[in-house]
C-alpha beads as a LAMMPS data file, in Angstrom:
LAMMPS data file: protein, C-alpha beads

92 atoms
91 bonds

1 atom types
1 bond types

-500.0 500.0 xlo xhi
-500.0 500.0 ylo yhi
-500.0 500.0 zlo zhi

Masses

1 110.0

Atoms # bond

1 1 1 37.244 13.820 -13.342
2 1 1 36.314 11.444 -10.512
3 1 1 33.764 13.888 -9.149
4 1 1 32.059 13.908 -12.536
5 1 1 31.858 10.118 -12.556
6 1 1 30.496 10.087 -9.012
7 1 1 27.833 12.586 -10.022
8 1 1 26.879 10.475 -13.036
9 1 1 26.607 7.357 -10.907
10 1 1 24.570 9.267 -8.343
11 1 1 22.168 10.506 -11.028
12 1 1 21.803 6.980 -12.417
13 1 1 21.073 5.572 -8.953
14 1 1 18.437 8.249 -8.312
15 1 1 16.831 7.532 -11.697
16 1 1 16.748 3.790 -10.983
17 1 1 15.174 4.347 -7.575
18 1 1 12.513 6.554 -9.144
19 1 1 11.824 3.979 -11.844
20 1 1 11.662 1.052 -9.431
21 1 1 9.691 2.775 -6.657
22 1 1 6.226 2.033 -8.111
23 1 1 7.115 -1.643 -8.606
24 1 1 8.445 -1.921 -5.066
25 1 1 5.343 -0.233 -3.649
26 1 1 3.103 -2.502 -5.713
27 1 1 4.889 -5.587 -4.386
28 1 1 4.546 -4.319 -0.807
29 1 1 0.835 -3.707 -1.353
30 1 1 0.283 -7.148 -2.864
31 1 1 2.124 -8.854 -0.002
32 1 1 0.154 -6.932 2.631
33 1 1 -3.165 -7.645 0.892
34 1 1 -2.317 -11.333 0.938
35 1 1 -1.361 -11.097 4.609
36 1 1 -4.674 -9.390 5.445
37 1 1 -6.594 -12.116 3.634
38 1 1 -4.665 -14.784 5.538
39 1 1 -5.567 -13.114 8.826
40 1 1 -9.231 -13.151 7.822
41 1 1 -8.996 -16.869 7.030
42 1 1 -7.601 -17.360 10.555
43 1 1 -10.381 -15.207 12.086
44 1 1 -7.760 -12.632 13.119
45 1 1 -9.930 -9.683 12.104
46 1 1 -8.161 -6.994 14.155
47 1 1 -4.819 -7.940 12.617
48 1 1 -6.359 -7.913 9.158
49 1 1 -7.751 -4.399 9.668
50 1 1 -4.359 -3.211 10.942
51 1 1 -2.641 -4.575 7.839
52 1 1 -5.286 -3.052 5.559
53 1 1 -4.683 0.316 7.232
54 1 1 -0.975 -0.070 6.461
55 1 1 -1.864 -0.858 2.851
56 1 1 -4.074 2.193 2.556
57 1 1 -1.338 4.384 3.990
58 1 1 1.066 3.190 1.284
59 1 1 -1.085 4.872 -1.388
60 1 1 -4.111 6.507 0.196
61 1 1 -5.163 8.334 -2.990
62 1 1 -5.374 5.172 -5.125
63 1 1 -9.056 4.631 -5.818
64 1 1 -8.605 1.089 -7.158
65 1 1 -6.683 0.147 -4.034
66 1 1 -9.456 1.625 -1.906
67 1 1 -12.031 -0.522 -3.696
68 1 1 -9.922 -3.630 -3.088
69 1 1 -9.535 -2.742 0.607
70 1 1 -13.262 -2.112 0.957
71 1 1 -14.039 -5.413 -0.736
72 1 1 -11.784 -7.267 1.677
73 1 1 -12.939 -5.398 4.765
74 1 1 -16.617 -6.018 3.912
75 1 1 -15.969 -9.671 4.718
76 1 1 -15.201 -8.503 8.263
77 1 1 -17.852 -5.843 8.770
78 1 1 -19.343 -2.876 6.967
79 1 1 -18.178 -0.407 9.629
80 1 1 -14.542 -1.143 8.821
81 1 1 -15.197 -0.653 5.115
82 1 1 -16.858 2.680 5.836
83 1 1 -13.865 3.822 7.906
84 1 1 -11.514 3.115 4.985
85 1 1 -13.799 5.163 2.751
86 1 1 -13.849 8.025 5.275
87 1 1 -10.031 8.113 5.419
88 1 1 -9.901 8.245 1.629
89 1 1 -12.444 11.064 1.440
90 1 1 -10.627 13.064 4.121
91 1 1 -7.422 12.990 2.061
92 1 1 -8.869 13.378 -1.408

Bonds

1 1 1 2
2 1 2 3
3 1 3 4
4 1 4 5
5 1 5 6
6 1 6 7
7 1 7 8
8 1 8 9
9 1 9 10
10 1 10 11
11 1 11 12
12 1 12 13
13 1 13 14
14 1 14 15
15 1 15 16
16 1 16 17
17 1 17 18
18 1 18 19
19 1 19 20
20 1 20 21
21 1 21 22
22 1 22 23
23 1 23 24
24 1 24 25
25 1 25 26
26 1 26 27
27 1 27 28
28 1 28 29
29 1 29 30
30 1 30 31
31 1 31 32
32 1 32 33
33 1 33 34
34 1 34 35
35 1 35 36
36 1 36 37
37 1 37 38
38 1 38 39
39 1 39 40
40 1 40 41
41 1 41 42
42 1 42 43
43 1 43 44
44 1 44 45
45 1 45 46
46 1 46 47
47 1 47 48
48 1 48 49
49 1 49 50
50 1 50 51
51 1 51 52
52 1 52 53
53 1 53 54
54 1 54 55
55 1 55 56
56 1 56 57
57 1 57 58
58 1 58 59
59 1 59 60
60 1 60 61
61 1 61 62
62 1 62 63
63 1 63 64
64 1 64 65
65 1 65 66
66 1 66 67
67 1 67 68
68 1 68 69
69 1 69 70
70 1 70 71
71 1 71 72
72 1 72 73
73 1 73 74
74 1 74 75
75 1 75 76
76 1 76 77
77 1 77 78
78 1 78 79
79 1 79 80
80 1 80 81
81 1 81 82
82 1 82 83
83 1 83 84
84 1 84 85
85 1 85 86
86 1 86 87
87 1 87 88
88 1 88 89
89 1 89 90
90 1 90 91
91 1 91 92
């Protein structure tokens, strides 16, 4: 009887994790995007690019995310924006 309850709880926990995963990832992405923009405002361009790379790696196949990253990185230089596009194309 207890094993059955443990299995039910386990299944519920797995289902909750699956349901919450996109929201958690979205929050991580939003926080990192904000951090990258703050680095740009502080003229910390290398740090901003590093953070944007982390963002892209969170969901490299997301085209809308790519466009946002390119938009941000264009304020640094076009070469960085092109590199983000290349990484996307290599995966997709």
